[in-house]
mmCIF file of the protein (N, C-alpha, C, O) and its ligand, coordinates in Angstrom:
data_MODEL
# 
_entry.id   MODEL 
# 
loop_
_entity.id 
_entity.type 
_entity.pdbx_number_of_molecules 
1 polymer     1 
2 non-polymer 1 
# 
_entity_poly.entity_id                      1 
_entity_poly.type                           'polypeptide(L)' 
_entity_poly.nstd_linkage                   no 
_entity_poly.nstd_monomer                   no 
_entity_poly.pdbx_seq_one_letter_code       MIGPLRLLGDWGMCTSEECPADFNGDGIVDGADLGILLGAWGS 
_entity_poly.pdbx_seq_one_letter_code_can   MIGPLRLLGDWGMCTSEECPADFNGDGIVDGADLGILLGAWGS 
_entity_poly.pdbx_strand_id                 A 
# 
loop_
_entity_poly_seq.entity_id 
_entity_poly_seq.num 
_entity_poly_seq.mon_id 
_entity_poly_seq.hetero 
1 1  MET n 
1 2  ILE n 
1 3  GLY n 
1 4  PRO n 
1 5  LEU n 
1 6  ARG n 
1 7  LEU n 
1 8  LEU n 
1 9  GLY n 
1 10 ASP n 
1 11 TRP n 
1 12 GLY n 
1 13 MET n 
1 14 CYS n 
1 15 THR n 
1 16 SER n 
1 17 GLU n 
1 18 GLU n 
1 19 CYS n 
1 20 PRO n 
1 21 ALA n 
1 22 ASP n 
1 23 PHE n 
1 24 ASN n 
1 25 GLY n 
1 26 ASP n 
1 27 GLY n 
1 28 ILE n 
1 29 VAL n 
1 30 ASP n 
1 31 GLY n 
1 32 ALA n 
1 33 ASP n 
1 34 LEU n 
1 35 GLY n 
1 36 ILE n 
1 37 LEU n 
1 38 LEU n 
1 39 GLY n 
1 40 ALA n 
1 41 TRP n 
1 42 GLY n 
1 43 SER n 
# 
loop_
_struct_asym.id 
_struct_asym.entity_id 
A 1 
B 2 
# 
loop_
_chem_comp.id 
_chem_comp.type 
_chem_comp.mon_nstd_flag 
ALA 'L-peptide linking' y 
ARG 'L-peptide linking' y 
ASN 'L-peptide linking' y 
ASP 'L-peptide linking' y 
CA  non-polymer         . 
CYS 'L-peptide linking' y 
GLU 'L-peptide linking' y 
GLY 'peptide linking'   y 
ILE 'L-peptide linking' y 
LEU 'L-peptide linking' y 
MET 'L-peptide linking' y 
PHE 'L-peptide linking' y 
PRO 'L-peptide linking' y 
SER 'L-peptide linking' y 
THR 'L-peptide linking' y 
TRP 'L-peptide linking' y 
VAL 'L-peptide linking' y 
# 
_pdbx_entity_nonpoly.entity_id   2 
_pdbx_entity_nonpoly.name        ? 
_pdbx_entity_nonpoly.comp_id     CA 
# 
_pdbx_nonpoly_scheme.asym_id         B 
_pdbx_nonpoly_scheme.entity_id       2 
_pdbx_nonpoly_scheme.mon_id          CA 
_pdbx_nonpoly_scheme.ndb_seq_num     1 
_pdbx_nonpoly_scheme.pdb_seq_num     101 
_pdbx_nonpoly_scheme.auth_seq_num    101 
_pdbx_nonpoly_scheme.pdb_mon_id      CA 
_pdbx_nonpoly_scheme.auth_mon_id     CA 
_pdbx_nonpoly_scheme.pdb_strand_id   A 
_pdbx_nonpoly_scheme.pdb_ins_code    . 
# 
loop_
_atom_site.group_PDB 
_atom_site.id 
_atom_site.type_symbol 
_atom_site.label_atom_id 
_atom_site.label_alt_id 
_atom_site.label_comp_id 
_atom_site.label_asym_id 
_atom_site.label_entity_id 
_atom_site.label_seq_id 
_atom_site.pdbx_PDB_ins_code 
_atom_site.Cartn_x 
_atom_site.Cartn_y 
_atom_site.Cartn_z 
_atom_site.occupancy 
_atom_site.B_iso_or_equiv 
_atom_site.pdbx_formal_charge 
_atom_site.auth_seq_id 
_atom_site.auth_comp_id 
_atom_site.auth_asym_id 
_atom_site.auth_atom_id 
_atom_site.pdbx_PDB_model_num 
ATOM   1   N  N  . MET A 1 1  ? 6.904   7.238  -4.691 1.00 0.00 ? 1   MET A N  1 
ATOM   2   C  CA . MET A 1 1  ? 6.775   6.233  -3.628 1.00 0.00 ? 1   MET A CA 1 
ATOM   3   C  C  . MET A 1 1  ? 6.149   6.861  -2.388 1.00 0.00 ? 1   MET A C  1 
ATOM   4   O  O  . MET A 1 1  ? 6.621   7.893  -1.912 1.00 0.00 ? 1   MET A O  1 
ATOM   5   N  N  . ILE A 1 2  ? 5.112   6.260  -1.874 1.00 0.00 ? 2   ILE A N  1 
ATOM   6   C  CA . ILE A 1 2  ? 4.479   6.755  -0.650 1.00 0.00 ? 2   ILE A CA 1 
ATOM   7   C  C  . ILE A 1 2  ? 5.185   6.175  0.563  1.00 0.00 ? 2   ILE A C  1 
ATOM   8   O  O  . ILE A 1 2  ? 5.956   5.223  0.441  1.00 0.00 ? 2   ILE A O  1 
ATOM   9   N  N  . GLY A 1 3  ? 4.929   6.739  1.719  1.00 0.00 ? 3   GLY A N  1 
ATOM   10  C  CA . GLY A 1 3  ? 5.543   6.271  2.952  1.00 0.00 ? 3   GLY A CA 1 
ATOM   11  C  C  . GLY A 1 3  ? 4.624   5.328  3.703  1.00 0.00 ? 3   GLY A C  1 
ATOM   12  O  O  . GLY A 1 3  ? 3.448   5.191  3.366  1.00 0.00 ? 3   GLY A O  1 
ATOM   13  N  N  . PRO A 1 4  ? 5.163   4.683  4.715  1.00 0.00 ? 4   PRO A N  1 
ATOM   14  C  CA . PRO A 1 4  ? 4.382   3.707  5.482  1.00 0.00 ? 4   PRO A CA 1 
ATOM   15  C  C  . PRO A 1 4  ? 3.215   4.333  6.227  1.00 0.00 ? 4   PRO A C  1 
ATOM   16  O  O  . PRO A 1 4  ? 2.204   3.666  6.443  1.00 0.00 ? 4   PRO A O  1 
ATOM   17  N  N  . LEU A 1 5  ? 3.325   5.595  6.626  1.00 0.00 ? 5   LEU A N  1 
ATOM   18  C  CA . LEU A 1 5  ? 2.200   6.221  7.326  1.00 0.00 ? 5   LEU A CA 1 
ATOM   19  C  C  . LEU A 1 5  ? 1.015   6.376  6.391  1.00 0.00 ? 5   LEU A C  1 
ATOM   20  O  O  . LEU A 1 5  ? -0.133  6.190  6.796  1.00 0.00 ? 5   LEU A O  1 
ATOM   21  N  N  . ARG A 1 6  ? 1.297   6.720  5.122  1.00 0.00 ? 6   ARG A N  1 
ATOM   22  C  CA . ARG A 1 6  ? 0.227   6.826  4.143  1.00 0.00 ? 6   ARG A CA 1 
ATOM   23  C  C  . ARG A 1 6  ? -0.397  5.450  3.900  1.00 0.00 ? 6   ARG A C  1 
ATOM   24  O  O  . ARG A 1 6  ? -1.617  5.323  3.792  1.00 0.00 ? 6   ARG A O  1 
ATOM   25  N  N  . LEU A 1 7  ? 0.438   4.441  3.818  1.00 0.00 ? 7   LEU A N  1 
ATOM   26  C  CA . LEU A 1 7  ? -0.074  3.083  3.602  1.00 0.00 ? 7   LEU A CA 1 
ATOM   27  C  C  . LEU A 1 7  ? -1.002  2.678  4.743  1.00 0.00 ? 7   LEU A C  1 
ATOM   28  O  O  . LEU A 1 7  ? -2.077  2.125  4.512  1.00 0.00 ? 7   LEU A O  1 
ATOM   29  N  N  . LEU A 1 8  ? -0.579  2.954  5.968  1.00 0.00 ? 8   LEU A N  1 
ATOM   30  C  CA . LEU A 1 8  ? -1.404  2.587  7.119  1.00 0.00 ? 8   LEU A CA 1 
ATOM   31  C  C  . LEU A 1 8  ? -2.699  3.395  7.131  1.00 0.00 ? 8   LEU A C  1 
ATOM   32  O  O  . LEU A 1 8  ? -3.741  2.900  7.561  1.00 0.00 ? 8   LEU A O  1 
ATOM   33  N  N  . GLY A 1 9  ? -2.629  4.654  6.653  1.00 0.00 ? 9   GLY A N  1 
ATOM   34  C  CA . GLY A 1 9  ? -3.829  5.483  6.590  1.00 0.00 ? 9   GLY A CA 1 
ATOM   35  C  C  . GLY A 1 9  ? -4.835  4.955  5.581  1.00 0.00 ? 9   GLY A C  1 
ATOM   36  O  O  . GLY A 1 9  ? -6.041  5.144  5.736  1.00 0.00 ? 9   GLY A O  1 
ATOM   37  N  N  . ASP A 1 10 ? -4.327  4.286  4.534  1.00 0.00 ? 10  ASP A N  1 
ATOM   38  C  CA . ASP A 1 10 ? -5.197  3.741  3.487  1.00 0.00 ? 10  ASP A CA 1 
ATOM   39  C  C  . ASP A 1 10 ? -5.507  2.269  3.708  1.00 0.00 ? 10  ASP A C  1 
ATOM   40  O  O  . ASP A 1 10 ? -6.079  1.619  2.833  1.00 0.00 ? 10  ASP A O  1 
ATOM   41  N  N  . TRP A 1 11 ? -5.138  1.740  4.861  1.00 0.00 ? 11  TRP A N  1 
ATOM   42  C  CA . TRP A 1 11 ? -5.267  0.300  5.143  1.00 0.00 ? 11  TRP A CA 1 
ATOM   43  C  C  . TRP A 1 11 ? -6.701  -0.186 4.940  1.00 0.00 ? 11  TRP A C  1 
ATOM   44  O  O  . TRP A 1 11 ? -7.655  0.461  5.371  1.00 0.00 ? 11  TRP A O  1 
ATOM   45  N  N  . GLY A 1 12 ? -6.834  -1.333 4.278  1.00 0.00 ? 12  GLY A N  1 
ATOM   46  C  CA . GLY A 1 12 ? -8.150  -1.932 4.080  1.00 0.00 ? 12  GLY A CA 1 
ATOM   47  C  C  . GLY A 1 12 ? -8.605  -1.780 2.632  1.00 0.00 ? 12  GLY A C  1 
ATOM   48  O  O  . GLY A 1 12 ? -7.796  -1.532 1.738  1.00 0.00 ? 12  GLY A O  1 
ATOM   49  N  N  . MET A 1 13 ? -9.897  -1.930 2.417  1.00 0.00 ? 13  MET A N  1 
ATOM   50  C  CA . MET A 1 13 ? -10.448 -1.832 1.077  1.00 0.00 ? 13  MET A CA 1 
ATOM   51  C  C  . MET A 1 13 ? -10.244 -0.438 0.501  1.00 0.00 ? 13  MET A C  1 
ATOM   52  O  O  . MET A 1 13 ? -10.425 0.562  1.195  1.00 0.00 ? 13  MET A O  1 
ATOM   53  N  N  . CYS A 1 14 ? -9.864  -0.377 -0.778 1.00 0.00 ? 14  CYS A N  1 
ATOM   54  C  CA . CYS A 1 14 ? -9.740  0.911  -1.440 1.00 0.00 ? 14  CYS A CA 1 
ATOM   55  C  C  . CYS A 1 14 ? -11.134 1.430  -1.749 1.00 0.00 ? 14  CYS A C  1 
ATOM   56  O  O  . CYS A 1 14 ? -11.960 0.723  -2.326 1.00 0.00 ? 14  CYS A O  1 
ATOM   57  N  N  . THR A 1 15 ? -11.388 2.685  -1.354 1.00 0.00 ? 15  THR A N  1 
ATOM   58  C  CA . THR A 1 15 ? -12.725 3.242  -1.518 1.00 0.00 ? 15  THR A CA 1 
ATOM   59  C  C  . THR A 1 15 ? -12.834 4.117  -2.754 1.00 0.00 ? 15  THR A C  1 
ATOM   60  O  O  . THR A 1 15 ? -13.916 4.622  -3.055 1.00 0.00 ? 15  THR A O  1 
ATOM   61  N  N  . SER A 1 16 ? -11.745 4.306  -3.471 1.00 0.00 ? 16  SER A N  1 
ATOM   62  C  CA . SER A 1 16 ? -11.780 5.086  -4.697 1.00 0.00 ? 16  SER A CA 1 
ATOM   63  C  C  . SER A 1 16 ? -10.768 4.500  -5.662 1.00 0.00 ? 16  SER A C  1 
ATOM   64  O  O  . SER A 1 16 ? -9.973  3.641  -5.281 1.00 0.00 ? 16  SER A O  1 
ATOM   65  N  N  . GLU A 1 17 ? -10.788 4.950  -6.893 1.00 0.00 ? 17  GLU A N  1 
ATOM   66  C  CA . GLU A 1 17 ? -9.841  4.422  -7.866 1.00 0.00 ? 17  GLU A CA 1 
ATOM   67  C  C  . GLU A 1 17 ? -8.420  4.856  -7.541 1.00 0.00 ? 17  GLU A C  1 
ATOM   68  O  O  . GLU A 1 17 ? -7.454  4.187  -7.910 1.00 0.00 ? 17  GLU A O  1 
ATOM   69  N  N  . GLU A 1 18 ? -8.303  5.988  -6.844 1.00 0.00 ? 18  GLU A N  1 
ATOM   70  C  CA . GLU A 1 18 ? -6.980  6.435  -6.429 1.00 0.00 ? 18  GLU A CA 1 
ATOM   71  C  C  . GLU A 1 18 ? -6.572  5.674  -5.179 1.00 0.00 ? 18  GLU A C  1 
ATOM   72  O  O  . GLU A 1 18 ? -7.087  5.935  -4.092 1.00 0.00 ? 18  GLU A O  1 
ATOM   73  N  N  . CYS A 1 19 ? -5.669  4.756  -5.328 1.00 0.00 ? 19  CYS A N  1 
ATOM   74  C  CA . CYS A 1 19 ? -5.253  3.938  -4.195 1.00 0.00 ? 19  CYS A CA 1 
ATOM   75  C  C  . CYS A 1 19 ? -3.762  3.648  -4.331 1.00 0.00 ? 19  CYS A C  1 
ATOM   76  O  O  . CYS A 1 19 ? -3.371  2.511  -4.594 1.00 0.00 ? 19  CYS A O  1 
ATOM   77  N  N  . PRO A 1 20 ? -2.930  4.671  -4.152 1.00 0.00 ? 20  PRO A N  1 
ATOM   78  C  CA . PRO A 1 20 ? -1.492  4.506  -4.399 1.00 0.00 ? 20  PRO A CA 1 
ATOM   79  C  C  . PRO A 1 20 ? -0.826  3.523  -3.455 1.00 0.00 ? 20  PRO A C  1 
ATOM   80  O  O  . PRO A 1 20 ? 0.259   3.022  -3.751 1.00 0.00 ? 20  PRO A O  1 
ATOM   81  N  N  . ALA A 1 21 ? -1.448  3.242  -2.336 1.00 0.00 ? 21  ALA A N  1 
ATOM   82  C  CA . ALA A 1 21 ? -0.837  2.306  -1.395 1.00 0.00 ? 21  ALA A CA 1 
ATOM   83  C  C  . ALA A 1 21 ? -1.078  0.849  -1.784 1.00 0.00 ? 21  ALA A C  1 
ATOM   84  O  O  . ALA A 1 21 ? -0.500  -0.062 -1.191 1.00 0.00 ? 21  ALA A O  1 
ATOM   85  N  N  . ASP A 1 22 ? -1.936  0.633  -2.786 1.00 0.00 ? 22  ASP A N  1 
ATOM   86  C  CA . ASP A 1 22 ? -2.227  -0.744 -3.224 1.00 0.00 ? 22  ASP A CA 1 
ATOM   87  C  C  . ASP A 1 22 ? -1.221  -1.142 -4.300 1.00 0.00 ? 22  ASP A C  1 
ATOM   88  O  O  . ASP A 1 22 ? -1.509  -1.074 -5.495 1.00 0.00 ? 22  ASP A O  1 
ATOM   89  N  N  . PHE A 1 23 ? -0.050  -1.552 -3.861 1.00 0.00 ? 23  PHE A N  1 
ATOM   90  C  CA . PHE A 1 23 ? 1.060   -1.777 -4.781 1.00 0.00 ? 23  PHE A CA 1 
ATOM   91  C  C  . PHE A 1 23 ? 0.814   -2.961 -5.708 1.00 0.00 ? 23  PHE A C  1 
ATOM   92  O  O  . PHE A 1 23 ? 1.239   -2.931 -6.863 1.00 0.00 ? 23  PHE A O  1 
ATOM   93  N  N  . ASN A 1 24 ? 0.146   -3.990 -5.233 1.00 0.00 ? 24  ASN A N  1 
ATOM   94  C  CA . ASN A 1 24 ? -0.053  -5.165 -6.084 1.00 0.00 ? 24  ASN A CA 1 
ATOM   95  C  C  . ASN A 1 24 ? -1.399  -5.151 -6.803 1.00 0.00 ? 24  ASN A C  1 
ATOM   96  O  O  . ASN A 1 24 ? -1.752  -6.112 -7.488 1.00 0.00 ? 24  ASN A O  1 
ATOM   97  N  N  . GLY A 1 25 ? -2.155  -4.053 -6.645 1.00 0.00 ? 25  GLY A N  1 
ATOM   98  C  CA . GLY A 1 25 ? -3.335  -3.837 -7.474 1.00 0.00 ? 25  GLY A CA 1 
ATOM   99  C  C  . GLY A 1 25 ? -4.499  -4.777 -7.231 1.00 0.00 ? 25  GLY A C  1 
ATOM   100 O  O  . GLY A 1 25 ? -5.290  -5.011 -8.145 1.00 0.00 ? 25  GLY A O  1 
ATOM   101 N  N  . ASP A 1 26 ? -4.633  -5.326 -6.030 1.00 0.00 ? 26  ASP A N  1 
ATOM   102 C  CA . ASP A 1 26 ? -5.744  -6.236 -5.760 1.00 0.00 ? 26  ASP A CA 1 
ATOM   103 C  C  . ASP A 1 26 ? -6.931  -5.547 -5.105 1.00 0.00 ? 26  ASP A C  1 
ATOM   104 O  O  . ASP A 1 26 ? -7.899  -6.206 -4.727 1.00 0.00 ? 26  ASP A O  1 
ATOM   105 N  N  . GLY A 1 27 ? -6.865  -4.222 -4.966 1.00 0.00 ? 27  GLY A N  1 
ATOM   106 C  CA . GLY A 1 27 ? -8.006  -3.473 -4.453 1.00 0.00 ? 27  GLY A CA 1 
ATOM   107 C  C  . GLY A 1 27 ? -8.049  -3.388 -2.932 1.00 0.00 ? 27  GLY A C  1 
ATOM   108 O  O  . GLY A 1 27 ? -8.959  -2.779 -2.369 1.00 0.00 ? 27  GLY A O  1 
ATOM   109 N  N  . ILE A 1 28 ? -7.072  -3.994 -2.267 1.00 0.00 ? 28  ILE A N  1 
ATOM   110 C  CA . ILE A 1 28 ? -7.024  -3.966 -0.809 1.00 0.00 ? 28  ILE A CA 1 
ATOM   111 C  C  . ILE A 1 28 ? -5.608  -3.613 -0.376 1.00 0.00 ? 28  ILE A C  1 
ATOM   112 O  O  . ILE A 1 28 ? -4.632  -4.159 -0.891 1.00 0.00 ? 28  ILE A O  1 
ATOM   113 N  N  . VAL A 1 29 ? -5.512  -2.690 0.581  1.00 0.00 ? 29  VAL A N  1 
ATOM   114 C  CA . VAL A 1 29 ? -4.203  -2.382 1.165  1.00 0.00 ? 29  VAL A CA 1 
ATOM   115 C  C  . VAL A 1 29 ? -4.040  -3.262 2.401  1.00 0.00 ? 29  VAL A C  1 
ATOM   116 O  O  . VAL A 1 29 ? -4.745  -3.096 3.397  1.00 0.00 ? 29  VAL A O  1 
ATOM   117 N  N  . ASP A 1 30 ? -3.106  -4.191 2.318  1.00 0.00 ? 30  ASP A N  1 
ATOM   118 C  CA . ASP A 1 30 ? -2.933  -5.129 3.427  1.00 0.00 ? 30  ASP A CA 1 
ATOM   119 C  C  . ASP A 1 30 ? -1.450  -5.476 3.599  1.00 0.00 ? 30  ASP A C  1 
ATOM   120 O  O  . ASP A 1 30 ? -0.579  -4.763 3.102  1.00 0.00 ? 30  ASP A O  1 
ATOM   121 N  N  . GLY A 1 31 ? -1.179  -6.547 4.288  1.00 0.00 ? 31  GLY A N  1 
ATOM   122 C  CA . GLY A 1 31 ? 0.201   -6.915 4.598  1.00 0.00 ? 31  GLY A CA 1 
ATOM   123 C  C  . GLY A 1 31 ? 1.050   -7.165 3.375  1.00 0.00 ? 31  GLY A C  1 
ATOM   124 O  O  . GLY A 1 31 ? 2.258   -6.931 3.397  1.00 0.00 ? 31  GLY A O  1 
ATOM   125 N  N  . ALA A 1 32 ? 0.424   -7.643 2.294  1.00 0.00 ? 32  ALA A N  1 
ATOM   126 C  CA . ALA A 1 32 ? 1.184   -7.886 1.076  1.00 0.00 ? 32  ALA A CA 1 
ATOM   127 C  C  . ALA A 1 32 ? 1.759   -6.578 0.535  1.00 0.00 ? 32  ALA A C  1 
ATOM   128 O  O  . ALA A 1 32 ? 2.906   -6.525 0.091  1.00 0.00 ? 32  ALA A O  1 
ATOM   129 N  N  . ASP A 1 33 ? 0.942   -5.525 0.580  1.00 0.00 ? 33  ASP A N  1 
ATOM   130 C  CA . ASP A 1 33 ? 1.410   -4.225 0.093  1.00 0.00 ? 33  ASP A CA 1 
ATOM   131 C  C  . ASP A 1 33 ? 2.468   -3.649 1.035  1.00 0.00 ? 33  ASP A C  1 
ATOM   132 O  O  . ASP A 1 33 ? 3.425   -3.017 0.589  1.00 0.00 ? 33  ASP A O  1 
ATOM   133 N  N  . LEU A 1 34 ? 2.293   -3.869 2.323  1.00 0.00 ? 34  LEU A N  1 
ATOM   134 C  CA . LEU A 1 34 ? 3.293   -3.414 3.295  1.00 0.00 ? 34  LEU A CA 1 
ATOM   135 C  C  . LEU A 1 34 ? 4.633   -4.099 3.023  1.00 0.00 ? 34  LEU A C  1 
ATOM   136 O  O  . LEU A 1 34 ? 5.688   -3.470 3.100  1.00 0.00 ? 34  LEU A O  1 
ATOM   137 N  N  . GLY A 1 35 ? 4.579   -5.385 2.705  1.00 0.00 ? 35  GLY A N  1 
ATOM   138 C  CA . GLY A 1 35 ? 5.810   -6.102 2.402  1.00 0.00 ? 35  GLY A CA 1 
ATOM   139 C  C  . GLY A 1 35 ? 6.509   -5.553 1.174  1.00 0.00 ? 35  GLY A C  1 
ATOM   140 O  O  . GLY A 1 35 ? 7.735   -5.453 1.140  1.00 0.00 ? 35  GLY A O  1 
ATOM   141 N  N  . ILE A 1 36 ? 5.728   -5.198 0.167  1.00 0.00 ? 36  ILE A N  1 
ATOM   142 C  CA . ILE A 1 36 ? 6.305   -4.615 -1.048 1.00 0.00 ? 36  ILE A CA 1 
ATOM   143 C  C  . ILE A 1 36 ? 6.955   -3.284 -0.725 1.00 0.00 ? 36  ILE A C  1 
ATOM   144 O  O  . ILE A 1 36 ? 8.050   -2.990 -1.206 1.00 0.00 ? 36  ILE A O  1 
ATOM   145 N  N  . LEU A 1 37 ? 6.276   -2.467 0.098  1.00 0.00 ? 37  LEU A N  1 
ATOM   146 C  CA . LEU A 1 37 ? 6.819   -1.165 0.470  1.00 0.00 ? 37  LEU A CA 1 
ATOM   147 C  C  . LEU A 1 37 ? 8.130   -1.328 1.228  1.00 0.00 ? 37  LEU A C  1 
ATOM   148 O  O  . LEU A 1 37 ? 9.116   -0.652 0.933  1.00 0.00 ? 37  LEU A O  1 
ATOM   149 N  N  . LEU A 1 38 ? 8.135   -2.223 2.201  1.00 0.00 ? 38  LEU A N  1 
ATOM   150 C  CA . LEU A 1 38 ? 9.338   -2.411 3.012  1.00 0.00 ? 38  LEU A CA 1 
ATOM   151 C  C  . LEU A 1 38 ? 10.463  -2.989 2.159  1.00 0.00 ? 38  LEU A C  1 
ATOM   152 O  O  . LEU A 1 38 ? 11.629  -2.643 2.350  1.00 0.00 ? 38  LEU A O  1 
ATOM   153 N  N  . GLY A 1 39 ? 10.118  -3.864 1.223  1.00 0.00 ? 39  GLY A N  1 
ATOM   154 C  CA . GLY A 1 39 ? 11.121  -4.419 0.331  1.00 0.00 ? 39  GLY A CA 1 
ATOM   155 C  C  . GLY A 1 39 ? 11.735  -3.356 -0.553 1.00 0.00 ? 39  GLY A C  1 
ATOM   156 O  O  . GLY A 1 39 ? 12.936  -3.376 -0.825 1.00 0.00 ? 39  GLY A O  1 
ATOM   157 N  N  . ALA A 1 40 ? 10.896  -2.414 -1.007 1.00 0.00 ? 40  ALA A N  1 
ATOM   158 C  CA . ALA A 1 40 ? 11.386  -1.333 -1.861 1.00 0.00 ? 40  ALA A CA 1 
ATOM   159 C  C  . ALA A 1 40 ? 12.296  -0.400 -1.075 1.00 0.00 ? 40  ALA A C  1 
ATOM   160 O  O  . ALA A 1 40 ? 13.280  0.118  -1.603 1.00 0.00 ? 40  ALA A O  1 
ATOM   161 N  N  . TRP A 1 41 ? 11.957  -0.196 0.188  1.00 0.00 ? 41  TRP A N  1 
ATOM   162 C  CA . TRP A 1 41 ? 12.787  0.658  1.038  1.00 0.00 ? 41  TRP A CA 1 
ATOM   163 C  C  . TRP A 1 41 ? 14.180  0.064  1.240  1.00 0.00 ? 41  TRP A C  1 
ATOM   164 O  O  . TRP A 1 41 ? 15.184  0.776  1.270  1.00 0.00 ? 41  TRP A O  1 
ATOM   165 N  N  . GLY A 1 42 ? 14.207  -1.271 1.379  1.00 0.00 ? 42  GLY A N  1 
ATOM   166 C  CA . GLY A 1 42 ? 15.478  -1.909 1.686  1.00 0.00 ? 42  GLY A CA 1 
ATOM   167 C  C  . GLY A 1 42 ? 16.431  -1.936 0.509  1.00 0.00 ? 42  GLY A C  1 
ATOM   168 O  O  . GLY A 1 42 ? 17.630  -2.154 0.684  1.00 0.00 ? 42  GLY A O  1 
ATOM   169 N  N  . SER A 1 43 ? 15.909  -1.716 -0.692 1.00 0.00 ? 43  SER A N  1 
ATOM   170 C  CA . SER A 1 43 ? 16.744  -1.841 -1.883 1.00 0.00 ? 43  SER A CA 1 
ATOM   171 C  C  . SER A 1 43 ? 17.362  -0.502 -2.267 1.00 0.00 ? 43  SER A C  1 
ATOM   172 O  O  . SER A 1 43 ? 18.098  -0.422 -3.250 1.00 0.00 ? 43  SER A O  1 
HETATM 173 CA CA . CA  B 2 .  ? -2.897  -4.869 -2.336 1.00 0.00 2 101 CA  A CA 1 
# 
């Protein structure tokens, strides 16, 4: 699991196939992925 700072660093379009912050796999790191990260933290 990556941290929120890494997610914010990767924010926006994924520029390579390695995009661990793109939790829902849509090719963009955005609020949806942040929500998944925060939800995972809370559990
Ligand atoms: Ca995403």
